[in-house]
Backbone as CSV, one residue per row, in Angstrom:
resi,resn,N_x,N_y,N_z,CA_x,CA_y,CA_z,C_x,C_y,C_z
1,UNK,0.826,-1.186,0.056,-0.115,-0.014,-0.054,1.183,1.132,-0.334
2,UNK,0.736,2.007,-0.868,1.720,3.601,-1.199,1.525,4.088,0.105
3,UNK,2.486,4.952,0.559,2.471,5.637,1.658,1.666,7.332,0.964
4,UNK,0.905,7.795,2.275,0.462,9.007,1.953,1.722,9.791,2.357
5,UNK,1.280,11.323,1.575,2.273,12.339,1.731,2.021,13.143,2.685
6,UNK,3.144,13.620,3.209,2.954,14.303,4.572,1.719,15.828,4.291
7,UNK,1.742,15.906,3.019,0.379,17.247,3.228,-0.832,16.578,2.703
8,UNK,-0.844,15.165,2.968,-2.062,14.696,3.142,-2.308,14.213,3.933
9,UNK,-1.326,13.853,4.921,-1.853,13.346,6.240,-2.085,14.317,7.146
10,UNK,-1.369,15.929,6.724,-1.620,16.771,7.673,-3.475,17.587,7.399
11,UNK,-3.783,17.149,5.966,-4.829,17.647,5.889,-6.236,16.643,6.445
12,UNK,-5.371,15.245,6.592,-6.279,14.268,7.080,-6.456,14.346,8.871
13,UNK,-5.280,14.351,9.233,-5.260,15.181,10.224,-6.017,16.535,10.502
14,UNK,-6.277,17.343,10.151,-6.948,18.474,10.302,-8.917,18.435,10.298
15,UNK,-8.845,17.409,9.413,-10.252,16.851,8.916,-10.941,16.372,9.141
16,UNK,-10.543,14.863,9.761,-11.439,13.765,9.989,-11.846,13.031,11.576
17,UNK,-11.699,14.227,12.360,-11.842,14.023,13.769,-12.942,15.678,13.911
18,UNK,-13.408,14.972,14.855,-14.485,16.242,15.514,-13.941,17.495,16.195
19,UNK,-12.882,17.470,17.136,-12.582,17.967,17.607,-11.514,19.043,16.749
20,UNK,-10.378,18.568,15.473,-10.241,19.644,14.428,-11.619,20.159,13.693
21,UNK,-12.398,19.488,13.365,-13.275,20.296,12.901,-14.221,21.156,13.441
22,UNK,-14.111,21.269,14.765,-14.877,22.159,15.988,-14.046,23.289,15.458
23,UNK,-12.778,22.956,16.032,-11.818,23.842,15.164,-11.723,24.955,14.415
24,UNK,-11.667,24.465,13.338,-11.919,24.984,12.166,-13.658,25.750,11.687
25,UNK,-14.210,25.074,12.697,-15.601,25.825,12.676,-15.480,27.151,13.090
26,UNK,-14.846,27.124,14.242,-14.572,28.411,15.093,-14.114,29.443,14.353
27,UNK,-12.792,29.121,13.380,-11.941,29.903,12.813,-13.172,30.254,12.034
28,UNK,-13.590,29.299,11.244,-14.525,30.382,10.086,-15.760,31.189,10.677
29,UNK,-16.014,30.917,11.771,-17.350,31.748,12.508,-15.961,33.023,13.009
30,UNK,-15.245,33.241,13.083,-14.362,34.329,13.596,-14.220,35.116,12.282
31,UNK,-13.778,34.653,11.160,-13.645,34.938,9.847,-14.952,35.742,9.476
32,UNK,-15.763,35.222,9.777,-16.671,35.996,9.434,-17.333,37.340,9.878
33,UNK,-17.094,37.202,11.684,-17.030,38.199,12.463,-16.592,39.303,11.676
34,UNK,-15.002,39.279,11.791,-14.727,39.762,11.189,-14.597,40.884,10.056
35,UNK,-15.293,40.333,8.745,-16.083,40.845,8.044,-17.257,42.092,8.473
36,UNK,-17.871,41.058,9.019,-19.423,41.642,9.846,-18.731,43.421,10.713
37,UNK,-18.303,42.889,11.433,-17.783,43.847,12.222,-16.151,44.117,12.337
38,UNK,-15.666,44.696,11.476,-14.073,45.283,11.362,-13.751,45.770,12.357
39,UNK,-14.536,46.695,12.847,-14.005,47.598,14.044,-13.754,46.911,15.296
40,UNK,-14.534,46.170,15.391,-14.662,45.511,16.756,-13.462,44.719,17.369
41,UNK,-13.855,44.017,18.611,-12.517,43.528,19.259,-12.700,42.209,18.379
42,UNK,-13.675,41.635,17.862,-14.221,40.192,17.269,-13.408,40.397,16.190
43,UNK,-12.471,41.346,15.405,-11.752,41.114,14.295,-10.559,40.595,14.566
44,UNK,-9.860,40.762,15.447,-8.989,39.969,16.294,-8.788,38.444,16.275
45,UNK,-10.126,37.993,16.316,-10.357,36.766,16.540,-9.597,35.978,15.780
46,UNK,-9.549,35.793,14.075,-8.835,34.778,13.772,-7.607,34.765,13.728
47,UNK,-6.830,35.992,14.197,-5.359,35.883,14.339,-5.112,35.036,16.049
48,UNK,-6.281,35.054,16.935,-6.233,34.695,18.059,-6.100,33.290,17.643
49,UNK,-7.171,32.856,17.207,-7.309,31.411,17.507,-6.535,30.757,16.466
50,UNK,-5.425,31.467,15.481,-4.685,30.728,14.420,-3.154,31.047,14.837
51,UNK,-3.288,31.638,16.322,-2.048,31.582,17.276,-1.309,30.482,17.727
52,UNK,0.042,30.020,17.739,1.233,31.277,16.994,1.532,31.964,15.719
53,UNK,1.453,30.976,14.815,2.015,30.999,13.476,1.345,31.959,13.035
54,UNK,0.317,32.202,13.118,-0.859,33.881,12.318,-0.161,35.007,13.176
55,UNK,0.689,34.973,13.969,0.894,36.077,14.657,2.638,36.448,13.908
56,UNK,3.203,35.638,13.424,4.222,36.004,12.536,4.003,37.171,11.412
57,UNK,2.623,36.753,10.762,2.499,38.163,9.807,2.627,39.580,10.286
58,UNK,2.240,39.980,11.836,2.349,41.284,12.067,3.843,41.719,11.862
59,UNK,4.968,41.075,11.470,6.541,41.341,11.332,6.308,41.512,9.747
60,UNK,5.303,41.148,8.863,5.556,41.503,7.620,5.406,42.796,7.027
61,UNK,5.801,43.291,5.769,5.825,44.425,5.744,3.925,44.938,4.608
62,UNK,3.623,43.583,4.972,2.215,44.069,4.281,1.332,43.174,4.895
63,UNK,-0.002,43.039,4.212,-1.081,42.443,5.113,-2.606,43.328,4.557
64,UNK,-3.777,42.509,5.164,-4.794,43.423,5.073,-5.560,44.731,4.819
65,UNK,-4.228,45.620,5.208,-4.457,46.803,5.916,-3.450,47.549,3.885
66,UNK,-2.873,46.781,3.783,-1.979,47.304,2.590,-3.153,48.259,1.936
67,UNK,-2.752,49.495,1.026,-3.135,49.971,0.541,-2.380,50.332,-0.840
68,UNK,-3.525,50.395,-2.003,-2.250,50.781,-3.699,-2.478,49.434,-4.362
69,UNK,-1.926,49.393,-5.272,-2.193,48.276,-6.582,-1.710,47.087,-5.653
70,UNK,-1.254,46.522,-5.062,-0.928,45.260,-4.118,-1.474,45.035,-3.293
71,UNK,-2.810,45.314,-2.703,-4.037,45.814,-1.788,-4.314,44.053,-2.408
72,UNK,-4.689,43.891,-3.268,-5.129,42.469,-3.363,-4.572,41.440,-3.212
73,UNK,-3.094,41.441,-4.097,-2.092,40.733,-3.770,-1.566,40.452,-1.741
74,UNK,-1.725,41.822,-1.731,-0.993,41.289,0.055,-2.514,40.940,1.030
75,UNK,-3.802,41.755,0.727,-4.867,40.460,1.504,-5.054,38.755,0.940
76,UNK,-4.458,38.209,-0.022,-4.647,37.603,-0.436,-3.312,36.403,-0.080
77,UNK,-2.815,37.058,0.217,-1.351,36.056,0.697,-1.791,36.260,2.207
78,UNK,-2.153,36.841,3.016,-2.455,37.101,4.240,-3.803,35.867,4.492
79,UNK,-4.595,35.554,3.898,-5.787,34.674,3.807,-5.394,33.196,3.561
80,UNK,-4.092,33.406,2.584,-3.807,32.134,2.547,-2.656,31.342,3.777
81,UNK,-2.211,32.801,4.189,-1.358,32.027,5.572,-2.518,32.139,6.327
82,UNK,-3.355,32.704,6.634,-4.161,32.365,7.665,-4.751,30.741,7.793
83,UNK,-5.133,30.688,6.526,-5.453,29.180,6.401,-4.501,28.116,6.582
84,UNK,-3.733,28.312,6.417,-2.779,27.638,6.530,-2.063,27.257,8.131
85,UNK,-2.088,28.469,8.934,-2.282,28.091,10.130,-3.100,27.683,11.116
86,UNK,-4.595,27.593,10.243,-5.660,27.102,10.561,-5.504,25.951,10.881
87,UNK,-4.874,25.411,9.565,-4.714,23.908,8.754,-3.652,23.187,10.284
88,UNK,-2.781,23.697,10.509,-1.648,23.372,11.070,-2.261,22.773,12.698
89,UNK,-2.976,24.296,13.099,-3.711,24.173,14.620,-4.634,22.948,14.532
90,UNK,-5.480,22.973,13.251,-6.367,21.813,13.620,-5.974,20.423,13.406
91,UNK,-4.652,20.051,12.975,-3.843,19.242,12.478,-3.291,18.389,14.136
92,UNK,-3.255,19.828,14.916,-2.196,19.612,16.221,-3.132,18.574,16.730
93,UNK,-4.532,19.362,16.907,-5.868,18.972,17.504,-5.578,17.684,17.135
94,UNK,-5.553,17.259,15.910,-6.234,15.965,15.360,-5.163,14.816,15.962
95,UNK,-4.013,15.356,16.038,-2.894,14.693,16.410,-3.097,14.006,17.870
96,UNK,-3.632,15.089,18.582,-3.754,14.942,20.248,-5.215,14.057,20.208
97,UNK,-5.937,14.147,19.544,-7.176,13.295,19.652,-6.754,11.701,19.305
98,UNK,-6.323,11.632,18.200,-5.629,10.211,17.607,-5.030,9.553,18.316
99,UNK,-4.287,10.160,19.491,-3.603,9.724,20.408,-3.700,9.149,21.981
100,UNK,-4.930,10.219,22.269,-5.648,9.727,23.461,-6.823,8.944,22.747
101,UNK,-6.837,8.348,22.004,-8.054,7.186,21.146,-6.850,6.083,21.443
102,UNK,-5.336,6.047,20.907,-4.536,4.986,20.772,-4.466,4.598,22.317
103,UNK,-4.258,5.613,23.390,-3.542,5.140,24.431,-4.755,4.628,25.272
104,UNK,-5.669,5.164,25.185,-7.056,4.494,25.736,-7.531,2.944,25.578
105,UNK,-7.347,2.866,23.925,-7.374,1.707,23.570,-6.264,0.648,24.012
106,UNK,-5.096,1.252,24.030,-3.655,0.052,24.339,-3.351,0.554,25.804
107,UNK,-4.001,0.959,26.720,-3.390,1.217,28.195,-3.555,-0.092,28.786
108,UNK,-2.668,-0.698,29.347,-2.343,-1.724,30.298,-3.577,-1.699,31.199
109,UNK,-3.609,-2.825,31.673,-4.597,-2.813,33.250,-3.978,-2.389,34.317
110,UNK,-4.665,-1.520,35.291,-4.074,-0.909,36.274,-3.670,-1.482,37.571
111,UNK,-2.540,-1.602,37.961,-2.303,-3.002,39.380,-2.782,-2.250,40.436
112,UNK,-3.261,-3.074,41.268,-3.951,-3.020,42.611,-3.750,-3.473,43.637
113,UNK,-3.408,-2.968,44.724,-3.438,-3.357,45.826,-1.733,-2.891,46.483
114,UNK,-1.375,-2.604,47.561,-0.261,-1.976,48.234,0.883,-1.622,46.833
115,UNK,1.394,-2.859,46.355,2.447,-2.661,45.814,2.502,-2.026,44.366
116,UNK,1.245,-1.600,44.047,0.623,-0.240,43.212,0.953,0.712,43.893
117,UNK,0.112,1.298,45.243,0.842,2.164,45.642,2.308,2.624,46.087
118,UNK,3.123,1.281,46.232,4.652,1.497,46.445,5.165,2.527,45.036
119,UNK,4.557,2.130,43.710,5.170,2.410,42.827,4.688,3.693,42.055
120,UNK,3.756,4.404,43.120,3.272,5.388,42.176,4.054,6.676,41.882
121,UNK,4.797,6.664,42.642,6.161,7.799,42.388,6.814,7.657,41.369
122,UNK,7.295,6.506,41.068,8.141,5.794,39.677,7.024,6.445,38.891
123,UNK,5.973,5.627,38.956,4.968,6.049,37.790,4.875,6.902,37.221
124,UNK,4.929,7.505,38.326,4.419,9.619,37.832,5.577,10.090,37.039
125,UNK,6.733,9.554,37.604,8.040,10.416,37.081,8.200,9.657,35.597
126,UNK,7.735,8.474,35.323,7.525,7.629,33.718,6.980,8.740,33.290
127,UNK,5.686,8.653,33.618,4.228,9.387,32.767,4.628,10.579,32.477
128,UNK,5.444,11.753,33.483,5.584,13.177,33.277,6.903,12.775,32.055
129,UNK,8.160,12.255,31.931,8.978,12.394,30.940,7.999,11.596,29.734
130,UNK,7.249,10.883,30.015,6.694,10.590,28.712,5.828,11.520,27.934
131,UNK,4.985,12.032,28.861,4.311,13.464,28.517,5.070,14.748,27.640
132,UNK,6.385,14.587,28.202,7.021,15.961,27.691,8.188,15.346,26.640
133,UNK,8.074,14.154,26.536,8.815,13.605,25.216,8.647,14.571,23.727
134,UNK,7.264,14.575,23.473,7.417,15.184,22.420,7.866,16.238,21.743
135,UNK,7.998,17.472,22.930,8.206,18.532,23.196,10.359,18.991,22.645
136,UNK,11.101,17.506,22.835,12.490,17.535,22.846,12.386,16.403,21.516
137,UNK,12.185,15.262,21.211,12.629,14.149,20.369,12.160,14.601,19.109
138,UNK,12.236,15.706,18.432,12.248,15.921,16.924,12.051,17.685,16.900
139,UNK,12.985,17.456,15.879,13.343,18.962,15.325,12.292,19.998,15.041
140,UNK,10.924,19.695,14.636,10.373,21.139,14.832,10.108,21.679,16.210
141,UNK,9.668,20.474,17.384,9.395,21.027,18.524,10.590,22.050,19.143
142,UNK,11.701,20.856,18.784,13.236,21.465,19.489,13.638,23.227,18.932
143,UNK,12.988,22.999,17.526,13.045,24.286,16.833,12.110,25.419,17.654
144,UNK,11.177,25.106,17.648,10.189,26.013,18.151,10.683,26.595,19.550
145,UNK,11.279,25.774,20.573,11.490,25.625,21.593,12.753,26.372,21.812
146,UNK,13.308,26.437,20.746,14.403,27.720,20.697,14.106,28.964,20.405
147,UNK,13.121,28.972,19.545,12.216,30.327,19.040,11.812,31.178,20.856
148,UNK,11.539,30.147,21.350,10.493,30.815,22.377,11.669,31.018,23.812
149,UNK,13.055,30.208,23.323,13.716,30.481,24.806,14.617,32.198,24.488
150,UNK,14.537,32.427,22.880,15.175,33.676,22.322,14.353,34.926,22.856
151,UNK,12.950,34.733,22.911,12.433,35.847,23.112,12.014,35.750,24.686
152,UNK,12.552,34.755,25.296,12.276,35.105,26.902,13.161,35.378,27.053
153,UNK,14.759,35.440,26.538,16.136,35.840,26.792,16.104,37.504,26.250
154,UNK,15.650,37.724,25.356,15.507,38.688,24.743,14.817,39.404,25.889
155,UNK,13.429,39.444,26.266,12.768,40.032,27.255,13.274,40.108,28.433
156,UNK,13.917,39.022,29.165,14.725,39.368,30.612,15.517,40.162,30.463
157,UNK,16.445,40.240,29.337,17.320,41.338,28.959,17.095,42.505,29.229
158,UNK,15.818,42.948,28.471,15.039,44.114,27.837,14.883,44.687,29.268
159,UNK,14.039,43.724,30.272,13.730,43.987,31.427,14.940,44.580,32.328
160,UNK,16.094,43.735,31.918,16.843,44.652,33.009,17.517,46.075,32.354
161,UNK,17.482,46.359,30.957,18.126,47.349,30.531,17.266,48.569,29.965
162,UNK,15.972,48.341,29.870,14.615,49.455,29.512,14.147,49.582,30.798
163,UNK,13.996,51.173,30.871,12.992,51.473,31.852,11.682,50.703,31.868
164,UNK,10.793,50.363,30.592,9.363,49.889,30.378,9.521,48.763,29.393
165,UNK,9.919,47.780,29.697,9.898,46.507,28.886,8.798,45.505,28.544
166,UNK,7.464,46.417,28.534,6.361,45.999,28.109,6.478,45.434,26.501
167,UNK,7.117,46.173,26.059,6.793,46.267,24.009,7.482,44.541,24.109
168,UNK,9.198,44.663,25.096,9.519,43.382,24.895,8.591,42.346,25.195
169,UNK,7.756,42.260,26.307,7.023,41.324,26.333,6.438,40.524,25.304
170,UNK,5.943,41.486,24.139,5.148,41.318,23.253,5.580,39.911,22.771
171,UNK,7.048,39.716,22.283,7.569,38.327,21.560,7.374,37.350,22.459
172,UNK,7.335,36.946,23.965,6.955,35.981,24.415,5.499,35.515,24.145
173,UNK,4.677,36.716,24.135,3.342,36.159,24.173,3.001,35.869,22.741
174,UNK,3.494,36.157,21.466,3.623,35.528,20.545,4.056,34.367,20.126
175,UNK,5.091,34.118,20.187,5.633,32.524,20.361,4.918,31.977,21.111
176,UNK,4.315,31.851,22.031,3.561,31.307,23.303,1.961,31.178,22.850
177,UNK,1.849,32.025,22.190,0.143,32.463,22.292,-0.603,31.043,21.550
178,UNK,-1.513,30.665,21.790,-2.818,31.404,22.231,-2.692,30.995,23.930
179,UNK,-2.016,30.408,24.287,-2.252,29.864,25.873,-1.427,30.917,26.637
180,UNK,0.027,31.785,25.716,0.634,32.463,26.281,-0.130,33.787,26.710
181,UNK,-1.058,34.229,26.264,-2.111,35.310,26.757,-2.529,35.221,28.161
182,UNK,-2.508,33.605,28.755,-3.089,33.912,30.218,-2.297,34.326,30.964
183,UNK,-0.586,34.392,30.885,-0.017,35.202,31.590,-0.111,36.828,31.927
184,UNK,-1.051,37.288,31.389,-1.435,38.710,31.789,-2.549,37.956,32.538
185,UNK,-3.141,37.292,32.778,-3.878,37.818,33.971,-2.991,37.022,35.527
186,UNK,-2.012,37.012,35.579,-1.010,36.548,36.549,-1.168,38.063,37.288
187,UNK,-1.897,37.599,38.794,-1.991,38.768,40.164,-0.699,39.314,40.124
188,UNK,0.561,39.145,39.557,1.412,39.685,40.024,2.110,40.193,38.551
189,UNK,3.094,40.842,38.899,3.687,42.000,37.760,5.199,41.505,37.721
190,UNK,5.438,40.606,38.184,7.167,39.868,38.315,7.505,39.546,36.974
191,UNK,8.640,40.068,36.231,9.271,39.667,35.316,9.508,38.198,35.118
192,UNK,10.166,37.765,36.038,10.099,36.387,36.380,9.350,35.447,36.139
193,UNK,8.110,35.956,37.211,6.708,35.145,36.943,5.823,34.996,35.343
194,UNK,5.934,36.017,34.920,5.753,36.084,33.810,6.825,35.312,32.661
195,UNK,7.758,35.383,32.914,9.186,34.639,32.197,8.541,33.323,32.106
196,UNK,8.310,32.676,33.592,8.290,31.412,33.988,6.406,30.834,33.141
197,UNK,5.808,31.784,33.515,4.521,31.391,32.921,4.325,30.899,31.016
198,UNK,5.130,32.113,30.487,5.463,32.035,29.182,5.777,30.440,28.750
199,UNK,7.131,30.436,29.868,7.908,29.018,29.242,6.688,28.150,29.002
200,UNK,5.713,27.737,30.555,5.213,26.692,30.287,4.399,26.613,29.121
201,UNK,3.962,27.859,29.092,2.748,27.894,27.840,3.129,27.170,26.289
202,UNK,4.867,27.667,26.166,5.659,27.312,25.497,5.872,25.849,25.227
203,UNK,5.751,25.421,26.654,6.242,23.785,26.528,5.339,23.014,26.071
204,UNK,4.292,23.634,26.703,2.810,22.852,25.941,2.923,23.142,24.985
205,UNK,3.077,23.905,24.189,2.492,24.017,22.732,3.745,23.100,22.024
206,UNK,5.141,22.839,22.587,5.982,22.157,22.153,5.297,20.919,21.865
207,UNK,4.915,20.488,23.019,4.292,18.943,23.353,3.402,19.126,22.366
208,UNK,2.578,19.670,22.019,1.369,19.480,20.512,1.960,19.453,19.421
209,UNK,3.286,20.482,19.135,3.437,20.406,17.773,4.081,19.164,17.945
210,UNK,5.130,18.422,18.742,5.792,17.422,18.952,4.965,15.861,18.383
211,UNK,3.304,16.176,18.696,2.519,15.308,18.485,2.675,15.051,17.205
212,UNK,2.353,16.686,16.645,1.675,16.260,15.260,3.209,15.948,14.115
213,UNK,4.183,16.320,14.856,5.501,15.524,13.750,5.406,14.237,13.963
214,UNK,5.076,13.661,15.338,4.996,11.870,15.424,3.868,11.346,14.056
215,UNK,3.178,11.831,14.417,1.785,11.614,12.875,1.913,11.822,11.881
216,UNK,2.617,12.844,11.593,3.168,13.313,10.216,4.245,12.062,9.550
217,UNK,4.944,11.995,10.824,6.073,10.535,10.189,5.521,9.221,10.471
218,UNK,4.311,9.308,10.688,3.748,7.714,11.351,3.921,6.445,9.897
219,UNK,3.743,7.480,8.796,3.525,6.478,7.152,5.107,6.231,7.092
220,UNK,5.461,6.956,7.792,7.189,6.720,7.427,7.835,5.301,7.580
221,UNK,7.278,5.478,9.062,8.250,4.451,10.209,8.277,3.183,9.895
222,UNK,7.100,2.523,9.109,6.701,1.314,8.613,6.663,1.131,6.988
223,UNK,7.734,0.998,6.254,7.419,0.838,4.797,6.471,0.119,4.102
224,UNK,5.508,0.693,3.051,4.710,-0.753,2.763,5.854,-1.787,2.305
225,UNK,5.254,-2.987,2.122,6.060,-4.078,1.656,4.831,-4.819,0.020
């Protein structure tokens, strides 16, 4: 049986399960709301829902607000980029949903009794390592963590050099979005607490990205005979 190409596996992960389809529906609704109420806070919905990849478009010199003869081209390229970001995020959800199904199906029976209770710490440690492994055992997740680390180093350096490092905080937020936005809800203004919170959000994103990388490589692990 021929192997499926990575783009097709990505598209399948983004469309063949209900969490991914629900997410794509929400993105579609947010895009419609952006056109209906372009001046309201709802206009930021597509960017937030497709973060963090979609937020990279803010550093480009063109976008929906571009005027002149390149307006149509700029808007079209932004739309294609937004669609790709939505598909990647939907595929991440799809990979996570498939992993949850596989884990539930193949999970070994739980041991009961005193011996099981005595091994809970070891099992918890092993389970944590297994949970975090996708964040470091593939190059897309490692590259993403490197970007997150660079943004955090920049923010912490700016905090010690600049009198107002608020602008520098945008980079950790962008690289760890959408979960990184929760760092603004912290009841403290400590830069270290903000950095720790965004680092955890980045780690969570890296785990999800790692699951997607594993799923995209799944068809290559066992060549067809």
